[in-house]
Backbone as a printed PyTorch tensor [residue, N CA C, xyz], in Angstrom:
tensor([[[-22.1560, -17.5080,  -5.3800],
         [-22.8210, -16.5300,  -6.1300],
         [-22.4810, -15.1210,  -5.5370]],

        [[-22.1190, -14.1180,  -6.3770],
         [-21.7980, -12.8100,  -5.8160],
         [-22.9370, -12.1190,  -5.0730]],

        [[-22.5470, -11.3080,  -4.2290],
         [-23.6430, -10.5020,  -3.5210],
         [-24.2310,  -9.5100,  -4.4450]],

        [[-25.4080,  -9.1820,  -4.1910],
         [-26.1000,  -8.0970,  -4.9730],
         [-25.5230,  -6.8400,  -4.6040]],

        [[-25.6790,  -5.7550,  -5.4730],
         [-25.1990,  -4.4480,  -5.1730],
         [-25.6480,  -3.8960,  -3.8790]],

        [[-26.8040,  -4.2980,  -3.4110],
         [-27.3010,  -3.7720,  -2.1510],
         [-26.7630,  -4.4860,  -0.9260]],

        [[-26.0120,  -5.6210,  -1.0930],
         [-25.4360,  -6.3630,  -0.0820],
         [-23.9950,  -6.2470,  -0.1250]],

        [[-23.2730,  -5.3130,   0.5350],
         [-21.8390,  -5.2450,   0.4620],
         [-21.1240,  -6.4690,   1.0100]],

        [[-20.0250,  -6.8840,   0.3310],
         [-19.2790,  -8.0240,   0.8350],
         [-18.6630,  -7.5900,   2.1710]],

        [[-18.6400,  -8.5720,   2.9990],
         [-18.0390,  -8.2670,   4.3770],
         [-16.8520,  -9.1460,   4.6470]],

        [[-15.8260,  -8.4230,   5.2370],
         [-14.6410,  -9.0990,   5.6450],
         [-14.8130,  -9.7540,   6.9950]],

        [[-13.9100, -10.6120,   7.4650],
         [-14.1600, -11.3590,   8.7230],
         [-14.4900, -10.4910,   9.9370]],

        [[-14.0640,  -9.1950,   9.8800],
         [-14.4350,  -8.2930,  11.0670],
         [-15.8320,  -7.7880,  10.8470]],

        [[-16.5400,  -8.0420,   9.7890],
         [-17.8970,  -7.6020,   9.5510],
         [-17.9590,  -6.2550,   8.8640]],

        [[-16.9460,  -5.6040,   8.6100],
         [-16.8920,  -4.2800,   7.8790],
         [-16.8440,  -4.5480,   6.3930]],

        [[-17.5120,  -3.7020,   5.6730],
         [-17.5010,  -3.7800,   4.1660],
         [-16.2000,  -3.2320,   3.6690]],

        [[-15.6930,  -3.8010,   2.6480],
         [-14.3710,  -3.3730,   2.0050],
         [-14.7790,  -2.7010,   0.7540]],

        [[-14.1100,  -1.5890,   0.3540],
         [-14.3780,  -0.9220,  -0.8940],
         [-13.2850,  -1.2560,  -1.8480]],

        [[-13.6980,  -1.6050,  -3.1020],
         [-12.7860,  -1.8280,  -4.1730],
         [-13.1670,  -0.9120,  -5.3430]],

        [[-12.2520,  -0.1230,  -5.8760],
         [-12.4570,   0.8690,  -6.9160],
         [-11.7570,   0.3270,  -8.1940]],

        [[-12.4830,   0.0790,  -9.2410],
         [-11.8910,  -0.3590, -10.4700],
         [-11.8650,   0.7140, -11.4790]],

        [[-10.7460,   1.0040, -11.9960],
         [-10.5120,   1.9790, -13.0610],
         [-10.1310,   1.3410, -14.4000]],

        [[-10.6400,   1.8780, -15.4450],
         [-10.4080,   1.3280, -16.8030],
         [ -8.8750,   1.3090, -17.1620]],

        [[ -8.2060,   2.5140, -16.8960],
         [ -6.7530,   2.5830, -17.3050],
         [ -5.9330,   2.8220, -16.0930]],

        [[ -6.0440,   2.1100, -15.0810],
         [ -5.2750,   2.2720, -13.8460],
         [ -5.3730,   1.0870, -12.8930]],

        [[ -4.8520,   1.2330, -11.7780],
         [ -4.8080,   0.1520, -10.7990],
         [ -6.2060,  -0.0750, -10.1290]],

        [[ -6.3750,  -1.1510,  -9.4610],
         [ -7.5580,  -1.4710,  -8.6580],
         [ -7.2130,  -0.9920,  -7.2260]],

        [[ -8.0100,  -0.1150,  -6.7800],
         [ -7.8820,   0.5080,  -5.4030],
         [ -8.6250,  -0.3120,  -4.4500]],

        [[ -8.0200,  -0.7930,  -3.3820],
         [ -8.5710,  -1.6400,  -2.3810],
         [ -8.3390,  -0.9840,  -0.9260]],

        [[ -9.4790,  -0.8530,  -0.1790],
         [ -9.2630,  -0.3820,   1.1550],
         [ -8.5250,  -1.4370,   1.9510]],

        [[ -7.5110,  -0.9990,   2.7230],
         [ -6.6810,  -1.9430,   3.4560],
         [ -7.0940,  -2.0660,   4.8970]],

        [[ -6.3900,  -2.8090,   5.5820],
         [ -5.2310,  -3.6800,   5.2000],
         [ -5.6830,  -4.9180,   4.4280]],

        [[ -4.8180,  -5.3500,   3.5600],
         [ -5.1140,  -6.4280,   2.6630],
         [ -4.0650,  -7.5000,   2.6550]],

        [[ -4.5110,  -8.7630,   2.2920],
         [ -3.5530,  -9.8530,   1.9810],
         [ -3.9170, -10.2640,   0.6000]],

        [[ -2.9210, -10.5250,  -0.2320],
         [ -3.0640, -10.8860,  -1.5740],
         [ -2.5190, -12.3230,  -1.7620]],

        [[ -3.2260, -13.2720,  -2.2150],
         [ -2.6800, -14.5720,  -2.4980],
         [ -2.2360, -14.6980,  -3.9410]],

        [[ -0.9670, -14.9180,  -4.2060],
         [ -0.4150, -14.9670,  -5.5060],
         [ -0.6620, -16.3130,  -6.0730]],

        [[ -0.3450, -16.3560,  -7.4330],
         [ -0.5590, -17.7200,  -8.1890],
         [  0.1470, -18.8200,  -7.6420]],

        [[  1.3310, -18.5550,  -7.0440],
         [  2.1010, -19.6970,  -6.4780],
         [  1.7190, -20.0120,  -5.0840]],

        [[  0.7220, -19.4000,  -4.5610],
         [  0.1870, -19.7290,  -3.2370],
         [  0.8530, -18.8760,  -2.0980]],

        [[  1.8740, -18.0550,  -2.4470],
         [  2.4370, -17.2430,  -1.4930],
         [  1.4220, -16.0140,  -1.2270]],

        [[  1.6030, -15.4780,   0.0020],
         [  0.7910, -14.3460,   0.3660],
         [  1.5680, -13.1260,   0.6550]],

        [[  1.1490, -11.9620,   0.0520],
         [  1.8020, -10.6580,   0.4210],
         [  0.7980,  -9.8050,   1.0650]],

        [[  1.2340,  -8.9810,   1.9690],
         [  0.2770,  -8.1640,   2.7240],
         [  0.6870,  -6.7160,   2.9030]],

        [[ -0.2590,  -5.9280,   3.0290],
         [  0.0030,  -4.4520,   3.3220],
         [ -1.0080,  -4.0180,   4.3680]],

        [[ -0.4780,  -3.1470,   5.2620],
         [ -1.3100,  -2.6550,   6.3890],
         [ -1.7700,  -1.2600,   6.1660]],

        [[ -1.4950,  -0.7500,   4.8740],
         [ -1.9070,   0.6040,   4.5090],
         [ -3.4380,   0.7390,   4.5200]],

        [[ -3.9040,   2.0180,   4.6060],
         [ -5.3010,   2.2010,   4.6050],
         [ -6.0130,   2.0120,   3.2100]],

        [[ -5.1970,   2.1520,   2.1640],
         [ -5.5890,   1.8170,   0.7890],
         [ -4.4390,   1.4200,   0.0180]],

        [[ -4.6430,   0.4020,  -0.8720],
         [ -3.5640,  -0.0370,  -1.7030],
         [ -3.9560,  -0.0270,  -3.1960]],

        [[ -3.0390,   0.0640,  -4.0530],
         [ -3.2590,   0.0150,  -5.4800],
         [ -2.7130,  -1.3260,  -6.0310]],

        [[ -3.6130,  -2.1130,  -6.5760],
         [ -3.1480,  -3.3920,  -7.0900],
         [ -3.0300,  -3.2580,  -8.6470]],

        [[ -1.8660,  -3.7050,  -9.1360],
         [ -1.6060,  -3.6180, -10.5690],
         [ -2.5280,  -4.5340, -11.3270]],

        [[ -3.1000,  -3.9760, -12.3840],
         [ -3.9970,  -4.7720, -13.2780],
         [ -3.3450,  -4.9990, -14.6230]],

        [[ -2.2490,  -4.2650, -14.9400],
         [ -1.6230,  -4.3580, -16.2880],
         [ -0.4040,  -5.2780, -16.2780]],

        [[  0.1300,  -5.6970, -15.0950],
         [  1.2570,  -6.5610, -14.8920],
         [  2.5430,  -5.8920, -15.3410]],

        [[  2.5980,  -4.5950, -15.5830],
         [  3.8340,  -3.9210, -15.8520],
         [  4.6070,  -3.4760, -14.7130]],

        [[  4.0470,  -3.5190, -13.4900],
         [  4.7150,  -3.0610, -12.2520],
         [  5.9200,  -3.9410, -11.9150]],

        [[  6.9750,  -3.2150, -11.5470],
         [  8.1570,  -3.9760, -10.9930],
         [  7.9390,  -4.3610,  -9.5500]],

        [[  6.9120,  -3.9300,  -8.9630],
         [  6.5780,  -4.2400,  -7.5220],
         [  5.2880,  -5.0670,  -7.5310]],

        [[  4.9550,  -5.7650,  -8.5780],
         [  3.7220,  -6.5120,  -8.6500],
         [  3.5570,  -7.3520,  -7.4190]],

        [[  2.3280,  -7.4590,  -6.7850],
         [  1.1040,  -7.0020,  -7.2930],
         [  0.7260,  -5.5880,  -6.9370]],

        [[  1.6340,  -4.8200,  -6.3610],
         [  1.4380,  -3.4740,  -6.0630],
         [  1.6330,  -2.6070,  -7.2800]],

        [[  0.8480,  -1.5930,  -7.4760],
         [  1.0800,  -0.7160,  -8.6820],
         [  2.2200,   0.2430,  -8.3720]],

        [[  3.0400,   0.4740,  -9.4100],
         [  4.0920,   1.4560,  -9.3070],
         [  3.9630,   2.5080, -10.3980]],

        [[  2.7780,   2.6220, -10.9160],
         [  2.3140,   3.5600, -12.0230],
         [  3.0040,   3.3140, -13.2770]],

        [[  3.5250,   2.1070, -13.5830],
         [  4.1550,   1.7840, -14.8770],
         [  3.1710,   1.8040, -16.0220]],

        [[  1.8830,   1.6880, -15.6540],
         [  0.8050,   1.7200, -16.7160],
         [  0.7950,   3.1250, -17.3230]],

        [[  1.2330,   4.1240, -16.6970],
         [  1.1910,   5.5280, -17.3420],
         [  2.1900,   5.6180, -18.5490]],

        [[  3.2040,   4.8440, -18.5330],
         [  4.1610,   4.8810, -19.6480],
         [  3.5260,   4.5590, -21.0500]],

        [[  2.5380,   3.6640, -20.9610],
         [  1.9480,   3.2150, -22.2790],
         [  0.4560,   3.4830, -22.4300]],

        [[ -0.1370,   3.9610, -21.4180],
         [ -1.6210,   4.1570, -21.4300],
         [ -2.0420,   5.3010, -22.2800]]])
């Protein structure tokens, strides 16, 4: 069951992670992050914030390369 809005999700270190969802853009996630792909492989980034592609147009999927701007 998801956490209530008053209870932030905690990563293993105990710190809350922030995820920002935009209607016409990428999902912004505070890093570092590991993303598990459909095939079970894991890609990671140690950046302080990453943009995850939600439109699947990115040539660098799962990372956003702003390809959504061409058609949005």
